[in-house]
Structures are given as C-alpha cells and as structure tokens.
NUKOLNU-91327 format. One record per residue: residue number from 1; x, y, z of N, C-alpha, C in turn. Coordinates in nm, 2 decimals, padded with zeros to 4 digits, always signed. Layout:
<recs>
<num=NUM, n_x=X, n_y=Y, n_z=Z, ca_x=X, ca_y=Y, ca_z=Z, c_x=X, c_y=Y, c_z=Z>
...
</recs>
This chain:
<recs>
<num=1, n_x=-01.74, n_y=-02.07, n_z=+06.68, ca_x=-01.81, ca_y=-02.02, ca_z=+06.81, c_x=-01.82, c_y=-02.20, c_z=+06.91>
<num=2, n_x=-01.79, n_y=-02.18, n_z=+07.01, ca_x=-01.79, ca_y=-02.31, ca_z=+07.10, c_x=-01.90, c_y=-02.41, c_z=+07.09>
<num=3, n_x=-01.92, n_y=-02.52, n_z=+07.08, ca_x=-02.02, ca_y=-02.62, ca_z=+07.07, c_x=-02.09, c_y=-02.64, c_z=+06.94>
<num=4, n_x=-02.06, n_y=-02.56, n_z=+06.84, ca_x=-02.12, ca_y=-02.57, ca_z=+06.71, c_x=-02.03, c_y=-02.66, c_z=+06.62>
<num=5, n_x=-01.93, n_y=-02.72, n_z=+06.67, ca_x=-01.83, ca_y=-02.80, ca_z=+06.59, c_x=-01.73, c_y=-02.71, c_z=+06.53>
<num=6, n_x=-01.71, n_y=-02.62, n_z=+06.59, ca_x=-01.60, ca_y=-02.50, ca_z=+06.54, c_x=-01.49, c_y=-02.51, c_z=+06.61>
<num=7, n_x=-01.41, n_y=-02.39, n_z=+06.62, ca_x=-01.25, ca_y=-02.43, ca_z=+06.69, c_x=-01.28, c_y=-02.42, c_z=+06.84>
<num=8, n_x=-01.37, n_y=-02.40, n_z=+06.89, ca_x=-01.40, ca_y=-02.41, ca_z=+07.05, c_x=-01.37, c_y=-02.54, c_z=+07.10>
<num=9, n_x=-01.43, n_y=-02.67, n_z=+07.01, ca_x=-01.42, ca_y=-02.79, ca_z=+07.06, c_x=-01.30, c_y=-02.84, c_z=+07.11>
<num=10, n_x=-01.30, n_y=-02.93, n_z=+07.22, ca_x=-01.16, ca_y=-02.97, ca_z=+07.26, c_x=-01.18, c_y=-03.10, c_z=+07.36>
<num=11, n_x=-01.09, n_y=-03.18, n_z=+07.32, ca_x=-01.08, ca_y=-03.29, ca_z=+07.45, c_x=-00.96, c_y=-03.25, c_z=+07.53>
<num=12, n_x=-00.96, n_y=-03.25, n_z=+07.66, ca_x=-00.86, ca_y=-03.22, ca_z=+07.74, c_x=-00.82, c_y=-03.34, c_z=+07.84>
<num=13, n_x=-00.68, n_y=-03.37, n_z=+07.84, ca_x=-00.64, ca_y=-03.47, ca_z=+07.90, c_x=-00.52, c_y=-03.40, c_z=+08.01>
<num=14, n_x=-00.56, n_y=-03.41, n_z=+08.16, ca_x=-00.45, ca_y=-03.33, ca_z=+08.23, c_x=-00.39, c_y=-03.44, c_z=+08.33>
<num=15, n_x=-00.27, n_y=-03.42, n_z=+08.36, ca_x=-00.20, ca_y=-03.49, ca_z=+08.48, c_x=-00.17, c_y=-03.62, c_z=+08.43>
<num=16, n_x=-00.14, n_y=-03.65, n_z=+08.32, ca_x=-00.07, ca_y=-03.81, ca_z=+08.27, c_x=+00.06, c_y=-03.80, c_z=+08.32>
<num=17, n_x=+00.09, n_y=-03.89, n_z=+08.41, ca_x=+00.19, ca_y=-03.91, ca_z=+08.48, c_x=+00.28, c_y=-04.05, c_z=+08.43>
<num=18, n_x=+00.41, n_y=-04.04, n_z=+08.37, ca_x=+00.48, ca_y=-04.14, ca_z=+08.33, c_x=+00.59, c_y=-04.12, c_z=+08.38>
<num=19, n_x=+00.70, n_y=-04.23, n_z=+08.36, ca_x=+00.83, ca_y=-04.23, ca_z=+08.39, c_x=+00.91, c_y=-04.24, c_z=+08.26>
<num=20, n_x=+01.04, n_y=-04.18, n_z=+08.24, ca_x=+01.12, ca_y=-04.19, ca_z=+08.12, c_x=+01.26, c_y=-04.15, c_z=+08.15>
<num=21, n_x=+01.34, n_y=-04.20, n_z=+08.06, ca_x=+01.48, ca_y=-04.15, ca_z=+08.07, c_x=+01.52, c_y=-04.07, c_z=+07.97>
<num=22, n_x=+01.50, n_y=-03.91, n_z=+08.02, ca_x=+01.51, ca_y=-03.82, ca_z=+07.90, c_x=+01.59, c_y=-03.70, c_z=+08.01>
<num=23, n_x=+01.68, n_y=-03.65, n_z=+07.92, ca_x=+01.74, ca_y=-03.54, ca_z=+07.98, c_x=+01.88, c_y=-03.52, c_z=+07.92>
<num=24, n_x=+01.97, n_y=-03.43, n_z=+07.94, ca_x=+02.07, ca_y=-03.38, ca_z=+07.87, c_x=+02.21, c_y=-03.48, c_z=+07.98>
<num=25, n_x=+02.20, n_y=-03.44, n_z=+08.08, ca_x=+02.27, ca_y=-03.54, ca_z=+08.19, c_x=+02.28, c_y=-03.71, c_z=+08.20>
<num=26, n_x=+02.39, n_y=-03.74, n_z=+08.20, ca_x=+02.40, ca_y=-03.88, ca_z=+08.19, c_x=+02.31, c_y=-03.94, c_z=+08.31>
<num=27, n_x=+02.29, n_y=-03.91, n_z=+08.42, ca_x=+02.22, ca_y=-03.97, ca_z=+08.53, c_x=+02.08, c_y=-03.96, c_z=+08.50>
<num=28, n_x=+02.03, n_y=-03.85, n_z=+08.41, ca_x=+01.89, ca_y=-03.85, ca_z=+08.35, c_x=+01.89, c_y=-03.98, c_z=+08.25>
<num=29, n_x=+01.95, n_y=-04.00, n_z=+08.15, ca_x=+01.97, ca_y=-04.10, ca_z=+08.04, c_x=+01.97, c_y=-04.26, c_z=+08.13>
<num=30, n_x=+02.03, n_y=-04.26, n_z=+08.25, ca_x=+02.03, ca_y=-04.40, ca_z=+08.32, c_x=+01.93, c_y=-04.44, c_z=+08.44>
<num=31, n_x=+01.87, n_y=-04.30, n_z=+08.45, ca_x=+01.76, ca_y=-04.34, ca_z=+08.58, c_x=+01.63, c_y=-04.28, c_z=+08.56>
<num=32, n_x=+01.54, n_y=-04.36, n_z=+08.52, ca_x=+01.39, ca_y=-04.30, ca_z=+08.50, c_x=+01.34, c_y=-04.18, c_z=+08.60>
<num=33, n_x=+01.27, n_y=-04.11, n_z=+08.55, ca_x=+01.24, ca_y=-04.00, ca_z=+08.63, c_x=+01.09, c_y=-03.95, c_z=+08.58>
<num=34, n_x=+00.99, n_y=-03.91, n_z=+08.67, ca_x=+00.87, ca_y=-03.85, ca_z=+08.63, c_x=+00.86, c_y=-03.74, c_z=+08.55>
<num=35, n_x=+00.76, n_y=-03.78, n_z=+08.45, ca_x=+00.71, ca_y=-03.65, ca_z=+08.38, c_x=+00.58, c_y=-03.64, c_z=+08.40>
<num=36, n_x=+00.49, n_y=-03.54, n_z=+08.38, ca_x=+00.36, ca_y=-03.51, ca_z=+08.36, c_x=+00.32, c_y=-03.43, c_z=+08.24>
<num=37, n_x=+00.21, n_y=-03.47, n_z=+08.16, ca_x=+00.18, ca_y=-03.45, ca_z=+08.04, c_x=+00.04, c_y=-03.39, c_z=+08.04>
<num=38, n_x=+00.00, n_y=-03.27, n_z=+07.98, ca_x=-00.13, ca_y=-03.22, ca_z=+07.98, c_x=-00.14, c_y=-03.21, c_z=+07.80>
<num=39, n_x=-00.26, n_y=-03.24, n_z=+07.78, ca_x=-00.30, ca_y=-03.24, ca_z=+07.63, c_x=-00.42, c_y=-03.18, c_z=+07.58>
<num=40, n_x=-00.42, n_y=-03.10, n_z=+07.50, ca_x=-00.57, ca_y=-03.04, ca_z=+07.43, c_x=-00.57, c_y=-03.09, c_z=+07.29>
<num=41, n_x=-00.66, n_y=-03.14, n_z=+07.27, ca_x=-00.71, ca_y=-03.19, ca_z=+07.12, c_x=-00.82, c_y=-03.13, c_z=+07.09>
<num=42, n_x=-00.79, n_y=-03.06, n_z=+06.96, ca_x=-00.91, ca_y=-02.96, ca_z=+06.89, c_x=-00.94, c_y=-03.04, c_z=+06.79>
<num=43, n_x=-01.09, n_y=-03.06, n_z=+06.79, ca_x=-01.15, ca_y=-03.17, ca_z=+06.67, c_x=-01.32, c_y=-03.12, c_z=+06.69>
<num=44, n_x=-01.38, n_y=-03.18, n_z=+06.59, ca_x=-01.50, ca_y=-03.13, ca_z=+06.60, c_x=-01.58, c_y=-03.25, c_z=+06.69>
<num=45, n_x=-01.65, n_y=-03.19, n_z=+06.79, ca_x=-01.74, ca_y=-03.30, ca_z=+06.89, c_x=-01.88, c_y=-03.30, c_z=+06.86>
<num=46, n_x=-01.90, n_y=-03.23, n_z=+06.73, ca_x=-02.06, ca_y=-03.22, ca_z=+06.73, c_x=-02.11, c_y=-03.37, c_z=+06.70>
<num=47, n_x=-02.04, n_y=-03.43, n_z=+06.60, ca_x=-02.09, ca_y=-03.57, ca_z=+06.58, c_x=-02.13, c_y=-03.65, c_z=+06.73>
<num=48, n_x=-02.01, n_y=-03.66, n_z=+06.81, ca_x=-02.04, ca_y=-03.72, ca_z=+06.93, c_x=-02.15, c_y=-03.67, c_z=+07.03>
<num=49, n_x=-02.14, n_y=-03.55, n_z=+07.01, ca_x=-02.25, ca_y=-03.49, ca_z=+07.10, c_x=-02.41, c_y=-03.51, c_z=+07.05>
<num=50, n_x=-02.40, n_y=-03.51, n_z=+06.91, ca_x=-02.53, ca_y=-03.57, ca_z=+06.87, c_x=-02.57, c_y=-03.74, c_z=+06.89>
<num=51, n_x=-02.47, n_y=-03.79, n_z=+06.84, ca_x=-02.50, ca_y=-03.95, ca_z=+06.88, c_x=-02.47, c_y=-04.00, c_z=+06.98>
<num=52, n_x=-02.38, n_y=-03.94, n_z=+07.10, ca_x=-02.33, ca_y=-04.01, ca_z=+07.22, c_x=-02.26, c_y=-04.14, c_z=+07.20>
<num=53, n_x=-02.20, n_y=-04.15, n_z=+07.07, ca_x=-02.14, ca_y=-04.27, ca_z=+07.04, c_x=-01.96, c_y=-04.26, c_z=+07.03>
<num=54, n_x=-01.91, n_y=-04.37, n_z=+07.09, ca_x=-01.75, ca_y=-04.34, ca_z=+07.11, c_x=-01.70, c_y=-04.35, c_z=+06.97>
<num=55, n_x=-01.75, n_y=-04.40, n_z=+06.87, ca_x=-01.72, ca_y=-04.42, ca_z=+06.73, c_x=-01.71, c_y=-04.27, c_z=+06.65>
<num=56, n_x=-01.78, n_y=-04.19, n_z=+06.72, ca_x=-01.81, ca_y=-04.02, ca_z=+06.67, c_x=-01.69, c_y=-03.94, c_z=+06.73>
<num=57, n_x=-01.60, n_y=-03.98, n_z=+06.82, ca_x=-01.52, ca_y=-03.89, ca_z=+06.86, c_x=-01.38, c_y=-03.97, c_z=+06.90>
<num=58, n_x=-01.28, n_y=-03.88, n_z=+06.95, ca_x=-01.14, ca_y=-03.97, ca_z=+06.96, c_x=-01.15, c_y=-04.04, c_z=+07.08>
<num=59, n_x=-01.09, n_y=-04.16, n_z=+07.09, ca_x=-01.08, ca_y=-04.24, ca_z=+07.22, c_x=-00.95, c_y=-04.18, c_z=+07.29>
<num=60, n_x=-01.01, n_y=-04.09, n_z=+07.39, ca_x=-00.88, ca_y=-04.04, ca_z=+07.48, c_x=-00.81, c_y=-04.15, c_z=+07.55>
<num=61, n_x=-00.87, n_y=-04.27, n_z=+07.59, ca_x=-00.78, ca_y=-04.38, ca_z=+07.60, c_x=-00.68, c_y=-04.43, c_z=+07.54>
<num=62, n_x=-00.70, n_y=-04.42, n_z=+07.39, ca_x=-00.59, ca_y=-04.46, ca_z=+07.32, c_x=-00.50, c_y=-04.33, c_z=+07.31>
<num=63, n_x=-00.52, n_y=-04.23, n_z=+07.31, ca_x=-00.42, ca_y=-04.12, ca_z=+07.30, c_x=-00.34, c_y=-04.14, c_z=+07.43>
<num=64, n_x=-00.39, n_y=-04.14, n_z=+07.57, ca_x=-00.34, ca_y=-04.14, ca_z=+07.67, c_x=-00.22, c_y=-04.27, c_z=+07.66>
<num=65, n_x=-00.24, n_y=-04.39, n_z=+07.60, ca_x=-00.16, ca_y=-04.51, ca_z=+07.60, c_x=-00.06, c_y=-04.46, c_z=+07.50>
<num=66, n_x=-00.09, n_y=-04.40, n_z=+07.40, ca_x=+00.05, ca_y=-04.37, ca_z=+07.32, c_x=+00.12, c_y=-04.23, c_z=+07.37>
<num=67, n_x=+00.07, n_y=-04.16, n_z=+07.44, ca_x=+00.18, ca_y=-04.08, ca_z=+07.51, c_x=+00.24, c_y=-04.13, c_z=+07.65>
<num=68, n_x=+00.18, n_y=-04.21, n_z=+07.70, ca_x=+00.27, ca_y=-04.29, ca_z=+07.78, c_x=+00.37, c_y=-04.40, c_z=+07.72>
<num=69, n_x=+00.33, n_y=-04.43, n_z=+07.62, ca_x=+00.43, ca_y=-04.55, ca_z=+07.56, c_x=+00.55, c_y=-04.45, c_z=+07.48>
<num=70, n_x=+00.52, n_y=-04.34, n_z=+07.44, ca_x=+00.62, ca_y=-04.23, ca_z=+07.39, c_x=+00.73, c_y=-04.18, c_z=+07.49>
<num=71, n_x=+00.65, n_y=-04.15, n_z=+07.60, ca_x=+00.74, ca_y=-04.10, ca_z=+07.73, c_x=+00.82, c_y=-04.20, c_z=+07.79>
<num=72, n_x=+00.76, n_y=-04.34, n_z=+07.82, ca_x=+00.84, ca_y=-04.43, ca_z=+07.88, c_x=+00.90, c_y=-04.51, c_z=+07.79>
<num=73, n_x=+00.90, n_y=-04.53, n_z=+07.63, ca_x=+00.95, ca_y=-04.58, ca_z=+07.56, c_x=+01.09, c_y=-04.62, c_z=+07.57>
<num=74, n_x=+01.13, n_y=-04.67, n_z=+07.48, ca_x=+01.28, ca_y=-04.71, ca_z=+07.48, c_x=+01.37, c_y=-04.59, c_z=+07.41>
<num=75, n_x=+01.31, n_y=-04.51, n_z=+07.36, ca_x=+01.38, ca_y=-04.37, ca_z=+07.29, c_x=+01.42, c_y=-04.30, c_z=+07.39>
<num=76, n_x=+01.52, n_y=-04.22, n_z=+07.38, ca_x=+01.54, ca_y=-04.12, ca_z=+07.50, c_x=+01.59, c_y=-03.98, c_z=+07.42>
<num=77, n_x=+01.53, n_y=-03.87, n_z=+07.46, ca_x=+01.56, ca_y=-03.77, ca_z=+07.43, c_x=+01.64, c_y=-03.67, c_z=+07.53>
<num=78, n_x=+01.74, n_y=-03.61, n_z=+07.48, ca_x=+01.78, ca_y=-03.50, ca_z=+07.55, c_x=+01.70, c_y=-03.38, c_z=+07.61>
<num=79, n_x=+01.64, n_y=-03.31, n_z=+07.51, ca_x=+01.55, ca_y=-03.21, ca_z=+07.53, c_x=+01.41, c_y=-03.24, c_z=+07.55>
<num=80, n_x=+01.36, n_y=-03.17, n_z=+07.63, ca_x=+01.20, ca_y=-03.19, ca_z=+07.65, c_x=+01.15, c_y=-03.14, c_z=+07.53>
<num=81, n_x=+01.18, n_y=-03.03, n_z=+07.46, ca_x=+01.14, ca_y=-02.99, ca_z=+07.32, c_x=+01.11, c_y=-03.09, c_z=+07.25>
<num=82, n_x=+01.22, n_y=-03.19, n_z=+07.23, ca_x=+01.23, ca_y=-03.31, ca_z=+07.12, c_x=+01.11, c_y=-03.41, c_z=+07.17>
<num=83, n_x=+01.11, n_y=-03.42, n_z=+07.29, ca_x=+01.03, ca_y=-03.52, ca_z=+07.35, c_x=+00.88, c_y=-03.46, c_z=+07.32>
<num=84, n_x=+00.84, n_y=-03.35, n_z=+07.37, ca_x=+00.71, ca_y=-03.31, ca_z=+07.35, c_x=+00.67, c_y=-03.28, c_z=+07.21>
<num=85, n_x=+00.76, n_y=-03.28, n_z=+07.08, ca_x=+00.75, ca_y=-03.26, ca_z=+06.98, c_x=+00.72, c_y=-03.41, c_z=+06.92>
<num=86, n_x=+00.79, n_y=-03.53, n_z=+06.96, ca_x=+00.75, ca_y=-03.64, ca_z=+06.92, c_x=+00.61, c_y=-03.71, c_z=+06.99>
<num=87, n_x=+00.60, n_y=-03.67, n_z=+07.11, ca_x=+00.45, ca_y=-03.69, ca_z=+07.18, c_x=+00.34, c_y=-03.62, c_z=+07.09>
<num=88, n_x=+00.37, n_y=-03.49, n_z=+07.03, ca_x=+00.25, ca_y=-03.44, ca_z=+06.94, c_x=+00.22, c_y=-03.51, c_z=+06.84>
<num=89, n_x=+00.34, n_y=-03.55, n_z=+06.75, ca_x=+00.33, ca_y=-03.64, ca_z=+06.62, c_x=+00.25, c_y=-03.78, c_z=+06.68>
<num=90, n_x=+00.30, n_y=-03.84, n_z=+06.77, ca_x=+00.24, ca_y=-03.97, ca_z=+06.82, c_x=+00.07, c_y=-03.94, c_z=+06.85>
<num=91, n_x=+00.06, n_y=-03.85, n_z=+06.88, ca_x=-00.09, ca_y=-03.77, ca_z=+06.92, c_x=-00.19, c_y=-03.79, c_z=+06.80>
<num=92, n_x=-00.13, n_y=-03.69, n_z=+06.68, ca_x=-00.18, ca_y=-03.66, ca_z=+06.58, c_x=-00.19, c_y=-03.79, c_z=+06.49>
<num=93, n_x=-00.13, n_y=-03.90, n_z=+06.49, ca_x=-00.11, ca_y=-04.04, ca_z=+06.41, c_x=-00.22, c_y=-04.12, c_z=+06.49>
<num=94, n_x=-00.28, n_y=-04.08, n_z=+06.61, ca_x=-00.41, ca_y=-04.18, ca_z=+06.67, c_x=-00.52, c_y=-04.15, c_z=+06.60>
<num=95, n_x=-00.57, n_y=-04.05, n_z=+06.56, ca_x=-00.68, ca_y=-04.02, ca_z=+06.47, c_x=-00.69, c_y=-03.92, c_z=+06.40>
<num=96, n_x=-00.74, n_y=-03.95, n_z=+06.27, ca_x=-00.71, ca_y=-03.82, ca_z=+06.15, c_x=-00.81, c_y=-03.70, c_z=+06.20>
<num=97, n_x=-00.90, n_y=-03.71, n_z=+06.30, ca_x=-01.02, ca_y=-03.61, ca_z=+06.33, c_x=-00.93, c_y=-03.49, c_z=+06.41>
<num=98, n_x=-00.82, n_y=-03.54, n_z=+06.48, ca_x=-00.77, ca_y=-03.43, ca_z=+06.55, c_x=-00.70, c_y=-03.32, c_z=+06.47>
<num=99, n_x=-00.75, n_y=-03.20, n_z=+06.50, ca_x=-00.70, ca_y=-03.10, ca_z=+06.42, c_x=-00.56, c_y=-03.03, c_z=+06.44>
<num=100, n_x=-00.56, n_y=-03.01, n_z=+06.58, ca_x=-00.49, ca_y=-02.94, ca_z=+06.67, c_x=-00.43, c_y=-03.01, c_z=+06.80>
<num=101, n_x=-00.31, n_y=-03.02, n_z=+06.82, ca_x=-00.28, ca_y=-03.09, ca_z=+06.95, c_x=-00.17, c_y=-03.00, c_z=+07.04>
<num=102, n_x=-00.17, n_y=-02.95, n_z=+07.15, ca_x=-00.12, ca_y=-02.89, ca_z=+07.23, c_x=-00.07, c_y=-02.99, c_z=+07.33>
<num=103, n_x=+00.07, n_y=-02.98, n_z=+07.35, ca_x=+00.13, ca_y=-03.07, ca_z=+07.46, c_x=+00.19, c_y=-02.98, c_z=+07.57>
<num=104, n_x=+00.16, n_y=-03.01, n_z=+07.67, ca_x=+00.25, ca_y=-02.94, ca_z=+07.78, c_x=+00.31, c_y=-03.04, c_z=+07.85>
<num=105, n_x=+00.47, n_y=-03.05, n_z=+07.86, ca_x=+00.53, ca_y=-03.15, ca_z=+07.93, c_x=+00.60, c_y=-03.10, c_z=+08.04>
<num=106, n_x=+00.59, n_y=-03.17, n_z=+08.15, ca_x=+00.67, ca_y=-03.10, ca_z=+08.27, c_x=+00.78, c_y=-03.22, c_z=+08.31>
<num=107, n_x=+00.89, n_y=-03.18, n_z=+08.34, ca_x=+01.00, ca_y=-03.28, ca_z=+08.43, c_x=+00.93, c_y=-03.26, c_z=+08.58>
<num=108, n_x=+00.92, n_y=-03.32, n_z=+08.64, ca_x=+00.88, ca_y=-03.32, ca_z=+08.77, c_x=+00.98, c_y=-03.32, c_z=+08.90>
<num=109, n_x=+01.09, n_y=-03.36, n_z=+08.85, ca_x=+01.21, ca_y=-03.36, ca_z=+08.94, c_x=+01.32, c_y=-03.32, c_z=+08.88>
<num=110, n_x=+01.32, n_y=-03.19, n_z=+08.81, ca_x=+01.46, ca_y=-03.13, ca_z=+08.74, c_x=+01.57, c_y=-03.14, c_z=+08.82>
<num=111, n_x=+01.68, n_y=-03.18, n_z=+08.76, ca_x=+01.80, ca_y=-03.17, ca_z=+08.83, c_x=+01.88, c_y=-03.03, c_z=+08.83>
<num=112, n_x=+01.82, n_y=-02.94, n_z=+08.91, ca_x=+01.89, ca_y=-02.81, ca_z=+08.93, c_x=+01.93, c_y=-02.78, c_z=+09.07>
<num=113, n_x=+02.04, n_y=-02.68, n_z=+09.07, ca_x=+02.08, ca_y=-02.65, ca_z=+09.22, c_x=+01.99, c_y=-02.55, c_z=+09.26>
<num=114, n_x=+01.87, n_y=-02.53, n_z=+09.20, ca_x=+01.77, ca_y=-02.42, ca_z=+09.29, c_x=+01.64, c_y=-02.51, c_z=+09.34>
<num=115, n_x=+01.55, n_y=-02.40, n_z=+09.41, ca_x=+01.45, ca_y=-02.46, ca_z=+09.46, c_x=+01.32, c_y=-02.46, c_z=+09.35>
<num=116, n_x=+01.29, n_y=-02.55, n_z=+09.30, ca_x=+01.20, ca_y=-02.54, ca_z=+09.17, c_x=+01.11, c_y=-02.68, c_z=+09.17>
<num=117, n_x=+00.98, n_y=-02.64, n_z=+09.16, ca_x=+00.89, ca_y=-02.75, ca_z=+09.15, c_x=+00.91, c_y=-02.85, c_z=+09.01>
<num=118, n_x=+00.89, n_y=-02.77, n_z=+08.89, ca_x=+00.88, ca_y=-02.83, ca_z=+08.76, c_x=+00.97, c_y=-02.75, c_z=+08.65>
<num=119, n_x=+00.99, n_y=-02.81, n_z=+08.54, ca_x=+01.03, ca_y=-02.73, ca_z=+08.42, c_x=+00.95, c_y=-02.81, c_z=+08.30>
<num=120, n_x=+00.91, n_y=-02.72, n_z=+08.22, ca_x=+00.85, ca_y=-02.77, ca_z=+08.11, c_x=+00.84, c_y=-02.70, c_z=+07.97>
<num=121, n_x=+00.77, n_y=-02.76, n_z=+07.88, ca_x=+00.74, ca_y=-02.69, ca_z=+07.74, c_x=+00.59, c_y=-02.71, c_z=+07.73>
<num=122, n_x=+00.58, n_y=-02.63, n_z=+07.61, ca_x=+00.44, ca_y=-02.64, ca_z=+07.56, c_x=+00.48, c_y=-02.62, c_z=+07.39>
<num=123, n_x=+00.41, n_y=-02.71, n_z=+07.34, ca_x=+00.44, ca_y=-02.74, ca_z=+07.20, c_x=+00.28, c_y=-02.74, c_z=+07.12>
<num=124, n_x=+00.26, n_y=-02.69, n_z=+07.01, ca_x=+00.15, ca_y=-02.70, ca_z=+06.95, c_x=+00.17, c_y=-02.75, c_z=+06.82>
<num=125, n_x=+00.10, n_y=-02.85, n_z=+06.75, ca_x=+00.08, ca_y=-02.91, ca_z=+06.62, c_x=-00.03, c_y=-02.88, c_z=+06.53>
<num=126, n_x=-00.03, n_y=-02.86, n_z=+06.42, ca_x=-00.17, ca_y=-02.85, ca_z=+06.34, c_x=-00.13, c_y=-02.92, c_z=+06.22>
<num=127, n_x=-00.26, n_y=-03.03, n_z=+06.21, ca_x=-00.26, ca_y=-03.13, ca_z=+06.09, c_x=-00.24, c_y=-03.05, c_z=+05.96>
</recs>
C-alpha cells in the first residue's frame, strides 16, 4: 500500500538532459547529441517520512550526477538498450536502499529519415 513503506514508495526524477556520443552511426559516435532520462527509484520512504532527514533516504542529487556521468562519460554505446542498462546498474550502485530502478532513456534528435520527436527505451532492474 502506498505510503506504508511498501511497494508504492518511489522517488521520481524527470527530464534529466545530458549530451553523449552513443549510436550505431559513425556521426553519432563522433558528435555529441542530446539525451533525456527519466528515473523511478523504488524504495522504502517511511524512514525519511518520519525523520525528515536526508540520511534516511536516497540523495537524488547523487543519482542525477551518476546518470549524467554515465550518459556523458567517455564510454560510448551503439545501442540505447546498452546505455540504459548501464545507467540502471550505476543507479543501483548509488545506494543499497534502491530496490528497483526504471530507466526511460530517449534520444532527442534521432538520425532518421522520418519526422519523429524522440526514440527511446525503458529498462527495469531489481536488486
């Protein structure tokens, strides 16, 4: 039941924008392009709800920093699936209290010959 420390507790991060060099095409690997990330972190928020203390929850600033470093870092991935999987792993490494992470990763300027806003993937990882 939401709010009782059960499976409904969640920290949400929306619209984290980063640039990176990921993609199958050579131009994508040589020229940085924008990506957008949404995250859902499932964890027990009861301790923080009771104490009102940052030490009793996940520091979402630290999570955002790790995601940005993964997307913008020196390693390049051909597939969005691989990048999203590595983002999820990096987020789980931030704090042991994160039970489940869902990563929605979008390429904001996909190099396609059709009129499309974004392409993306969603991956979920459970500890």
